[in-house]
ROZAPA-500114 format. One record per residue (C-alpha): x, y, z; residue in one letter. Coordinates in Angstrom, 3 decimals, always signed. Layout:
N
+----------+----------+----------+---+
:        X :        Y :        Z : r :
+----------+----------+----------+---+
:        X :        Y :        Z : a :
...
+----------+----------+----------+---+
! end
This chain:
114
+----------+----------+----------+---+
:        X :        Y :        Z : r :
+----------+----------+----------+---+
:  +98.093 :  +37.331 : +233.670 : m :
:  +94.511 :  +36.306 : +234.441 : e :
:  +93.697 :  +34.690 : +237.752 : s :
:  +92.390 :  +31.133 : +237.716 : t :
:  +89.033 :  +32.379 : +238.958 : i :
:  +88.655 :  +34.912 : +236.164 : y :
:  +89.890 :  +32.466 : +233.524 : h :
:  +87.400 :  +29.784 : +234.560 : r :
:  +84.506 :  +32.242 : +234.717 : i :
:  +85.428 :  +33.515 : +231.272 : k :
:  +85.426 :  +29.933 : +229.906 : e :
:  +82.059 :  +29.213 : +231.509 : l :
:  +80.644 :  +32.404 : +229.990 : c :
:  +81.925 :  +31.396 : +226.557 : e :
:  +80.191 :  +28.028 : +226.912 : e :
:  +76.905 :  +29.834 : +227.653 : k :
:  +77.536 :  +32.334 : +224.845 : n :
:  +77.493 :  +35.317 : +227.170 : i :
:  +80.163 :  +37.828 : +228.074 : n :
:  +81.362 :  +38.930 : +231.490 : i :
:  +79.300 :  +42.150 : +231.396 : a :
:  +76.103 :  +40.185 : +230.780 : i :
:  +76.979 :  +37.798 : +233.625 : l :
:  +77.588 :  +40.731 : +235.984 : e :
:  +74.193 :  +42.148 : +235.039 : n :
:  +72.387 :  +38.787 : +235.470 : k :
:  +73.934 :  +38.314 : +238.911 : l :
:  +73.255 :  +41.876 : +240.063 : g :
:  +76.950 :  +42.729 : +240.335 : f :
:  +78.255 :  +46.201 : +239.567 : g :
:  +79.932 :  +46.949 : +236.255 : n :
:  +83.451 :  +45.517 : +236.043 : s :
:  +83.093 :  +43.593 : +239.312 : t :
:  +84.234 :  +40.331 : +237.722 : i :
:  +86.724 :  +42.126 : +235.463 : q :
:  +88.564 :  +43.192 : +238.617 : k :
:  +89.013 :  +39.525 : +239.537 : w :
:  +91.722 :  +39.282 : +236.894 : k :
:  +94.108 :  +40.586 : +239.538 : v :
:  +92.193 :  +40.542 : +242.830 : s :
:  +90.217 :  +37.975 : +244.789 : n :
:  +86.447 :  +38.130 : +245.096 : p :
:  +84.560 :  +37.663 : +248.327 : t :
:  +83.291 :  +34.171 : +249.054 : i :
:  +79.654 :  +35.286 : +248.824 : d :
:  +80.186 :  +36.487 : +245.247 : k :
:  +82.011 :  +33.277 : +244.343 : l :
:  +79.092 :  +31.242 : +245.663 : i :
:  +76.660 :  +33.237 : +243.511 : v :
:  +78.777 :  +32.607 : +240.402 : v :
:  +79.214 :  +28.910 : +241.234 : a :
:  +75.463 :  +28.461 : +241.649 : r :
:  +74.742 :  +30.274 : +238.398 : y :
:  +77.023 :  +27.930 : +236.452 : f :
:  +76.228 :  +24.878 : +238.592 : n :
:  +79.884 :  +24.311 : +239.454 : v :
:  +81.692 :  +24.111 : +242.755 : s :
:  +83.610 :  +26.976 : +244.328 : v :
:  +86.585 :  +24.588 : +244.401 : d :
:  +86.372 :  +24.407 : +240.617 : y :
:  +86.269 :  +28.201 : +240.276 : l :
:  +89.321 :  +28.721 : +242.474 : i :
:  +91.306 :  +25.941 : +240.798 : g :
:  +91.391 :  +23.390 : +243.612 : n :
:  +89.867 :  +20.799 : +241.287 : t :
:  +89.126 :  +20.272 : +237.624 : d :
:  +85.857 :  +18.542 : +238.504 : i :
:  +83.039 :  +20.981 : +237.948 : r :
:  +80.347 :  +19.288 : +240.003 : g :
:  +79.902 :  +19.737 : +243.701 : s :
:  +80.412 :  +17.084 : +246.362 : a :
:  +76.644 :  +17.165 : +246.860 : e :
:  +76.141 :  +16.223 : +243.209 : d :
:  +78.464 :  +13.255 : +243.659 : l :
:  +76.862 :  +12.181 : +246.921 : l :
:  +73.427 :  +12.140 : +245.308 : n :
:  +74.514 :  +10.227 : +242.192 : d :
:  +73.168 :   +6.655 : +242.282 : a :
:  +76.068 :   +5.328 : +240.194 : d :
:  +78.665 :   +6.890 : +242.502 : i :
:  +76.848 :   +5.454 : +245.512 : i :
:  +76.871 :   +1.984 : +243.901 : s :
:  +80.591 :   +2.241 : +243.149 : f :
:  +81.303 :   +3.350 : +246.702 : q :
:  +79.327 :   +0.482 : +248.208 : r :
:  +81.115 :   -2.026 : +245.991 : a :
:  +84.484 :   -0.495 : +246.857 : k :
:  +83.835 :   -0.886 : +250.576 : e :
:  +83.586 :   -4.661 : +250.097 : n :
:  +86.763 :   -5.006 : +248.021 : m :
:  +90.308 :   -5.703 : +249.029 : t :
:  +92.849 :   -3.043 : +248.040 : p :
:  +94.008 :   -5.362 : +245.236 : q :
:  +90.439 :   -5.747 : +243.937 : d :
:  +89.967 :   -1.971 : +244.102 : q :
:  +93.067 :   -1.517 : +241.948 : e :
:  +91.823 :   -4.100 : +239.432 : k :
:  +88.416 :   -2.411 : +239.286 : a :
:  +90.019 :   +0.993 : +238.670 : m :
:  +92.160 :   -0.478 : +235.889 : q :
:  +89.035 :   -1.915 : +234.258 : m :
:  +87.173 :   +1.382 : +234.557 : i :
:  +90.112 :   +3.329 : +233.114 : k :
:  +90.388 :   +0.866 : +230.235 : l :
:  +86.659 :   +1.157 : +229.539 : a :
:  +86.837 :   +4.960 : +229.548 : f :
:  +89.878 :   +4.905 : +227.315 : s :
:  +88.110 :   +2.618 : +224.864 : y :
:  +84.824 :   +4.521 : +224.922 : a :
:  +86.132 :   +8.071 : +224.974 : f :
:  +89.765 :   +7.890 : +223.875 : g :
:  +90.799 :   +9.237 : +227.255 : d :
:  +93.180 :   +7.657 : +229.744 : d :
:  +91.633 :   +9.469 : +232.727 : n :
+----------+----------+----------+---+
! end
C-alpha cells in the first residue's frame, strides 16, 4: 500500500505530466529517492523541497489537510482577509447564516456541497 505522501506526489506529478523519476532529477534527488517513500518517511527538508516545487503545503503532502495551498497563501489573499474581517464583526448566528449562504452559492455555482 502506498503512503499518503507518495500517493499525493504521484498525483501531482500526473497533473504536471511528469513521472517520479523526472521529478527526482529536477529536484536533485537520487534515483528512487521518492520511490522509497511508498513505505518509508522522507526527511522534512526533502518534503519542503517537493512542496515548494508543486506549490502545495507540507500538510497537504502528509495528509493533514486536503487544501493544497499554504497558510501564507490564505493570509495574503484579499478575499480571505475581507471574509475574516467581516466574520469578526458578526454574531455566531450571523456567521452560521453567512456560511450557509456561501455553501449554497458554491453548490449552485459548482455543484458541490463543500
